[in-house]
C-alpha angles and dihedrals in degrees: 000000000000090000090058091051090057092049097065099121131071094241094050093049092050095043094046095051104031091093094037103040092150092062095055098076093056093046093046093049090049092050091050091051092047093053087066098052105109094194092063117096118266091240093054093047091047091054091048090050090050087057090053092048091051090048088056087053088057098061090129088073112085100219091048093047091051091059096041099045095079090055091060102042127110094260090075086072087078088074100032105053144023123257090252092053092048091050090051089054091046090052090054093043110027096184088065091064090060091049090048092051090049089052091051091049091051089051093050092047094048124100121250095266093051091046088053090053091047091050089052091050090048094050102036098085093038091052091047092052093047090048091049091052092048090052091046094053099036113088094191092060092060096083093085097045103088112120118234085222098052120114116230118212 
């Protein structure tokens, strides 16, 4: 966890993993999974999310882009919108329907392990948004949200 906190800039992420590119996917998947653990402190989850955000800012690096690409593909729409909303977008942009159907076919053709990974990718952003909204609207969860960098008056 502490290692991820230190790696919150583009340069540090690239420098730390340039010589160990094969270890980045496992770390990144673990960080993604940990952002969804509701029993973890808000501060810890915020730092993990900062790592993910900085990774998204490093899309020019091949090994980072390879891990992030599945989180930004059309199959995440399965968790972000209703079927009616998707169909409305497909009516406005017909090529998207073909891409969506291809994504569904790849999911159906995948083995169980791959389908599990695809389900995680589909639900990660949705879960993060739902969790954010629950924290935002839950007064009892605010006790852990003080920033270690905030100035008290």
